[in-house]
SERO-4910 file (N, C-alpha, C, O; in steps of 0.05 Angstrom, whole numbers):
BEGIN
 pado doro    nc1    nc2    nc3   cac1   cac2   cac3    cc1    cc2    cc3    oc1    oc2    oc3
  Met    A   -214    -53   -305   -198    -64   -284   -216    -70   -260   -231    -53   -251
  Ala    A   -215    -95   -250   -231   -102   -227   -221    -89   -202   -197    -86   -197
  Ala    A   -239    -80   -185   -232    -65   -161   -234    -83   -136   -230    -73   -114
  Asp    A   -239   -109   -139   -243   -126   -116   -218   -130    -99   -221   -134    -75
  Asn    A   -194   -129   -110   -170   -132    -94   -151   -109    -97   -127   -112    -93
  His    A   -161    -86   -105   -145    -62   -109   -139    -49    -82   -156    -47    -65
  Thr    A   -114    -41    -78   -106    -28    -53    -87     -5    -58    -73     -4    -78
  Thr    A    -87     14    -40    -69     37    -40    -56     39    -13    -69     38      8
  Ile    A    -30     42    -13    -15     46     13      3     71     10     10     79    -12
  Ala    A      9     82     33     29    104     35     48     96     58     39     90     80
  Gly    A     74     97     52     93     90     72    121     97     63    125    111     42
  Asn    A    141     88     77    169     94     71    184     70     60    180     47     69
  Leu    A    201     75     40    217     54     29    237     44     50    251     60     63
  Val    A    238     18     54    256      6     74    285      5     64    303     10     79
  Asp    A    289      0     38    315      0     25    314     14     -1    292     21    -11
  Asp    A    337     19    -13    338     30    -40    325      9    -59    330    -15    -56
  Pro    A    308     18    -78    297     -1    -97    319    -13   -113    338      0   -122
  Glu    A    317    -39   -118    337    -54   -133    325    -65   -158    306    -81   -156
  Val    A    335    -58   -181    324    -67   -206    339    -92   -215    363    -93   -215
  Arg    A    323   -112   -223    335   -137   -234    321   -141   -261    300   -128   -267
  Phe    A    331   -159   -277    319   -165   -303    313   -195   -304    329   -212   -296
  Thr    A    289   -201   -315    281   -229   -319    298   -240   -342    313   -226   -355
  Asn    A    296   -266   -347    310   -279   -369    302   -267   -396    317   -268   -415
  Asn    A    278   -256   -397    268   -243   -422    276   -214   -424    269   -200   -443
  Gly    A    291   -204   -404    301   -176   -405    281   -156   -394    284   -132   -398
  Ile    A    260   -165   -380    240   -147   -369    250   -138   -341    257   -154   -324
  Ala    A    250   -111   -337    259   -100   -311    237   -104   -290    213   -101   -295
  Val    A    247   -111   -266    229   -113   -242    244   -102   -218    267   -108   -214
  Ala    A    230    -86   -203    240    -76   -178    224    -88   -155    199    -86   -155
  Asn    A    238   -101   -136    225   -111   -113    232    -93    -90    256    -88    -85
  Leu    A    212    -84    -75    218    -66    -53    199    -72    -30    179    -85    -33
  Arg    A    207    -61     -7    190    -63     17    182    -35     26    199    -17     26
  Val    A    157    -32     33    147     -7     43    138    -10     71    122    -28     77
  Ala    A    147      7     89    139      6    117    115     25    121    117     48    115
  Val    A     93     13    130     68     29    134     61     28    164     57      6    175
  Thr    A     60     51    176     54     53    205     27     67    208     23     90    200
  Gln    A      9     52    221    -17     64    225    -16     84    248      0     81    267
  Arg    A    -33    104    247    -35    124    269    -60    118    285    -81    113    274
  Ile    A    -57    118    311    -79    111    329    -84    135    348    -66    147    359
  Gln    A   -110    141    351   -118    162    370   -127    148    396   -145    132    396
  Gln    A   -113    156    418   -119    144    443   -120    166    464   -100    180    468
  Asp    A   -143    168    478   -146    189    498   -141    217    487   -128    234    500
  Gly    A   -150    222    463   -147    248    450   -119    254    440   -114    275    429
  Glu    A   -101    235    442    -73    238    433    -68    219    410    -78    196    409
  Trp    A    -52    228    390    -45    210    368    -18    197    374      0    210    385
  Arg    A    -16    172    367     10    157    370     13    138    347     -6    131    333
  Asp    A     38    129    344     43    109    323     34     81    333     37     74    356
  Gly    A     21     67    314     13     40    319     33     20    309     57     27    307
  Asp    A     24     -4    303     42    -24    292     51    -17    264     37     -4    249
  Thr    A     75    -26    257     86    -22    230     84    -48    214     92    -69    224
  Ser    A     73    -46    190     72    -69    172     93    -64    150     96    -42    140
  Phe    A    106    -86    142    126    -84    121    114   -100     97    112   -124     98
  Leu    A    107    -85     76     94    -97     53    113    -99     29    128    -80     23
  Lys    A    113   -123     16    129   -127     -8    114   -116    -32     90   -120    -34
  Val    A    128   -102    -49    116    -90    -73    134    -98    -97    158    -97    -96
  Asn    A    121   -106   -119    134   -112   -144    127    -91   -165    103    -86   -169
  Val    A    146    -79   -177    142    -58   -198    156    -68   -223    179    -77   -223
  Trp    A    142    -66   -246    152    -78   -271    158    -58   -292    148    -35   -292
  Arg    A    175    -66   -310    183    -53   -335    195    -25   -331    211    -21   -312
  Gly    A    188     -6   -348    200     21   -346    195     34   -319    212     50   -310
  Gln    A    172     29   -308    166     41   -282    186     32   -260    193     47   -242
  Ala    A    195      7   -262    215     -3   -243    241     12   -246    253     20   -226
  Glu    A    250     17   -270    274     32   -275    271     62   -266    289     73   -254
  Asn    A    248     74   -272    243    101   -264    243    103   -233    254    122   -222
  Leu    A    232     83   -220    231     83   -191    260     82   -179    266     98   -161
  Ala    A    276     64   -190    303     62   -180    320     87   -185    337     94   -170
  Asp    A    314    101   -207    328    126   -214    319    149   -196    333    169   -194
  Ser    A    295    147   -185    282    171   -172    281    170   -142    283    190   -129
  Leu    A    277    146   -130    272    144   -102    292    127    -87    304    109   -100
  Gly    A    295    131    -61    314    116    -46    304    110    -18    282    118    -11
  Lys    A    320     96     -3    313     87     24    303    111     41    315    133     41
  Gly    A    281    107     55    269    128     72    250    146     58    234    160     72
  Asp    A    250    147     31    231    164     17    202    154     21    197    130     21
  Arg    A    184    174     25    156    167     28    144    163      1    147    180    -17
  Val    A    129    141     -3    117    134    -28     88    127    -25     78    120     -3
  Met    A     73    129    -47     46    119    -49     46     98    -70     57    101    -92
  Val    A     33     75    -64     32     53    -82      3     45    -86    -12     42    -67
  Thr    A     -5     42   -111    -32     31   -118    -28      6   -135    -12      6   -154
  Gly    A    -42    -15   -127    -39    -40   -142    -58    -61   -133    -78    -56   -119
  Arg    A    -51    -86   -141    -68   -109   -135    -54   -127   -115    -30   -132   -117
  Leu    A    -69   -137    -96    -58   -157    -77    -55   -183    -91    -72   -191   -107
  Arg    A    -33   -197    -86    -28   -223    -98    -15   -241    -77      4   -232    -63
  Gln    A    -25   -265    -74    -12   -284    -56      1   -306    -72    -11   -318    -90
  Arg    A     26   -312    -64     40   -334    -77     47   -355    -56     52   -349    -33
  Ser    A     46   -380    -64     53   -402    -46     73   -420    -60     72   -423    -85
  Trp    A     91   -432    -45    111   -450    -56    121   -469    -34    115   -465    -10
  Glu    A    136   -488    -42    148   -507    -23    178   -506    -25    189   -506    -47
  Thr    A    192   -504     -3    221   -503     -2    233   -530     -9    218   -550     -8
  Pro    A    258   -531    -15    271   -558    -21    269   -576      4    270   -601      0
  Glu    A    267   -565     28    264   -581     52    236   -591     57    230   -605     76
  Gly    A    217   -583     39    189   -592     42    171   -573     58    148   -580     63
  Glu    A    181   -550     66    165   -531     82    148   -515     63    157   -506     42
  Lys    A    123   -511     70    105   -494     54    107   -465     63    107   -459     86
  Arg    A    109   -448     43    112   -419     48     92   -404     31     83   -414     10
  Ser    A     85   -380     40     68   -363     24     74   -334     31     85   -328     52
  Val    A     69   -316     12     74   -288     16     52   -272      2     42   -280    -19
  Thr    A     44   -250     14     25   -232      1     40   -207     -7     54   -195      9
  Glu    A     37   -200    -33     51   -178    -44     32   -159    -59      9   -166    -63
  Ile    A     42   -135    -65     26   -117    -81     40   -115   -109     63   -109   -111
  Glu    A     25   -122   -130     34   -118   -157     27    -89   -164      3    -83   -169
  Ala    A     46    -71   -165     41    -43   -168     31    -35   -196     43    -43   -216
  Asp    A     10    -20   -197      1     -6   -221     15     21   -223     23     29   -245
  Glu    A     17     34   -201     29     61   -200     45     64   -174     36     54   -153
  Val    A     68     77   -175     84     84   -152     92    113   -155    101    121   -176
  Gly    A     89    128   -134     97    156   -136    108    166   -110    102    155    -88
  Ala    A    123    188   -111    133    201    -87    110    215    -73     95    229    -86
  Ser    A    109    212    -47     89    227    -32     99    255    -28    122    259    -20
  Leu    A     82    274    -32     90    302    -29     80    314     -3     78    338      1
  Lys    A     73    297     16     63    306     42     84    321     57     79    342     69
  Trp    A    109    311     57    131    324     71    155    328     53    178    330     63
  Ala    A    151    329     27    173    332      8    164    347    -17    140    350    -21
  Thr    A    183    355    -33    177    367    -59    190    350    -80    208    334    -74
  Ala    A    181    352   -105    193    336   -126    191    352   -152    174    369   -156
  Lys    A    210    346   -170    210    358   -197    208    335   -216    226    318   -217
  Val    A    188    335   -233    184    313   -251    201    317   -276    201    339   -287
  Glu    A    215    296   -284    231    297   -308    221    274   -326    223    250   -319
  Arg    A    210    281   -349    199    260   -367    222    244   -379    244    255   -383
  Val    A    216    219   -385    236    201   -397    225    192   -423    203    182   -425
  Ser    A    242    194   -444    234    184   -471    239    154   -472    257    144   -458
  Gln    A    224    141   -489    229    112   -493    233    107   -522    219    118   -539
  Arg    A    252     90   -528    257     82   -556    239     58   -562    227     46   -543
  Gly    A    238     50   -586    221     28   -595    228      2   -581    210    -15   -577
  Asn    A    254     -3   -573    261    -28   -560    257    -27   -530    265    -45   -516
  Gly    A    245     -5   -519    239     -3   -491    262      9   -475    258     15   -451
  Ala    A    285     14   -486    307     27   -472    300     56   -467    290     70   -485
  Arg    A    307     66   -443    300     93   -436    324    111   -440    347    104   -436
  Ile    A    318    136   -446    339    156   -450    331    180   -431    310    192   -436
  Pro    A    347    186   -411    340    208   -393    342    235   -406    354    238   -427
  Gly    A    328    254   -394    330    282   -403    312    288   -427    314    310   -438
  Gly    A    294    270   -435    276    276   -456    287    274   -484    275    284   -503
  Leu    A    311    263   -487    323    261   -514    310    238   -529    299    220   -517
  Thr    A    312    239   -555    302    217   -571    326    201   -581    349    210   -580
  Ala    A    320    176   -590    342    159   -599    357    171   -622    381    166   -626
  Ser    A    343    187   -639    356    199   -662    377    220   -653    394    227   -669
  Gly    A    376    229   -629    396    248   -619    422    235   -609    440    249   -600
  Leu    A    423    209   -611    447    195   -602    460    180   -625    447    171   -644
  Ser    A    486    178   -624    500    162   -644    495    133   -638    487    126   -615
  Gln    A    500    115   -657    496     87   -652    515     77   -630    507     60   -614
  Tyr    A    538     89   -629    557     81   -608    546     89   -580    547     72   -562
  Ser    A    536    113   -578    525    122   -552    502    104   -544    500     97   -520
  Gln    A    484     97   -562    461     80   -556    471     53   -545    461     43   -525
  Ala    A    490     41   -559    500     14   -551    514     16   -524    510     -1   -506
  Ala    A    530     37   -520    544     40   -495    525     44   -472    528     33   -450
  Tyr    A    505     61   -476    485     67   -456    470     41   -448    467     36   -425
  Ser    A    461     26   -468    446      1   -463    463    -19   -448    454    -32   -429
  Gly    A    488    -22   -457    507    -41   -444    512    -33   -415    513    -51   -398
  Leu    A    517     -8   -410    522      1   -382    497     -3   -364    501    -10   -341
  Arg    A    473      1   -375    449     -2   -359    447    -31   -350    441    -36   -326
  Val    A    452    -50   -367    450    -79   -360    473    -86   -340    468    -99   -320
  Phe    A    497    -76   -346    520    -82   -329    516    -71   -301    523    -84   -281
  Met    A    507    -47   -299    505    -33   -273    479    -39   -258    475    -28   -236
  Ser    A    461    -55   -269    434    -58   -257    435    -71   -229    415    -69   -215
  Ser    A    457    -84   -222    458    -96   -195    463    -76   -173    458    -83   -150
  Asn    A    471    -52   -179    476    -32   -158    461     -7   -166    470      9   -182
  Ser    A    437     -3   -155    419     19   -163    431     47   -157    426     66   -172
  Arg    A    446     50   -135    458     76   -129    479     83   -150    480    106   -159
  Thr    A    496     64   -157    516     68   -178    502     73   -204    510     90   -220
  Met    A    480     58   -208    464     61   -233    454     89   -236    455    101   -258
  Arg    A    444    101   -214    433    128   -215    456    148   -223    451    165   -240
  Ser    A    480    144   -211    502    162   -218    510    159   -247    516    179   -260
  Met    A    511    134   -257    518    130   -285    497    142   -303    504    154   -324
  Asn    A    471    139   -296    450    151   -313    453    181   -315    450    193   -336
  Gln    A    459    194   -292    463    223   -292    487    231   -309    485    250   -324
  Ala    A    509    216   -306    533    223   -322    528    218   -352    535    235   -368
  Leu    A    515    196   -359    509    191   -387    489    212   -398    492    221   -420
  Ala    A    469    219   -382    450    239   -391    465    266   -397    459    279   -417
  His    A    483    273   -379    499    298   -383    515    296   -409    516    315   -425
  Cys    A    528    273   -414    544    269   -438    526    271   -463    534    284   -483
  Met    A    503    259   -462    485    259   -485    474    288   -490    471    296   -513
  Ile    A    468    302   -468    456    329   -471    477    348   -483    470    366   -498
  Thr    A    503    344   -475    523    363   -484    539    354   -509    558    367   -517
  Ser    A    530    331   -521    544    323   -545    539    343   -568    517    355   -568
  Pro    A    558    347   -586    554    367   -607    529    363   -624    515    383   -630
  Ala    A    523    339   -631    499    334   -648    473    342   -633    455    354   -644
  Thr    A    472    334   -607    449    340   -591    446    370   -586    424    381   -587
  Thr    A    469    383   -580    468    411   -574    459    427   -599    443    445   -596
  Ala    A    468    419   -623    460    432   -647    430    428   -652    416    447   -659
  Arg    A    420    404   -647    392    398   -651    374    414   -632    354    425   -639
  Arg    A    383    415   -606    368    429   -586    367    459   -592    346    472   -589
  Ser    A    390    471   -599    391    499   -603    375    507   -628    365    530   -629
  Ser    A    373    490   -648    357    497   -672    327    495   -666    311    507   -680
  Ser    A    320    479   -646    291    476   -640    282    494   -617    259    494   -610
  Thr    A    300    510   -606    293    527   -583    279    552   -594    287    565   -613
  Arg    A    257    559   -580    242    583   -588    254    607   -574    263    605   -552
  Pro    A    253    631   -587    263    656   -575    245    665   -553    250    686   -540
***
């Protein structure tokens, strides 16, 4: 990986991450991160100017981000700078500089976090709580996938639905039997 345009920032999420899907079904989260530089002046530290940077996060990481972080959370982003230019229908030229994220994580400077691994099925659909696709009935898999697509426009509702679905999947009779048989004493 070339390091010529690689950058790392730490700042606060301006809004809740919102996941959308491309026409090909690829998840993308577009977010803004507020980064405020600290300035030392006359032996005292103060806040400097705040920059608002656009960040694009793709695929499973986009969905994990929306499930895990929200407005105001402090994050660290590592990625590549990218500039896009376009012309509006009125003929005005526009451009924007964004970060294409390689990694996004919660900053633990003023917070704690508990990591929960997410399993992935062959088709890229995620199952919370570390369950495998074989632990779900075909009906559950279809319902879960359908709800994820339907609810993707509202990430806060999406998080609640994911938690409820994860609880249902974890407590289903087939899953409970499978988990209890694999538990070590």
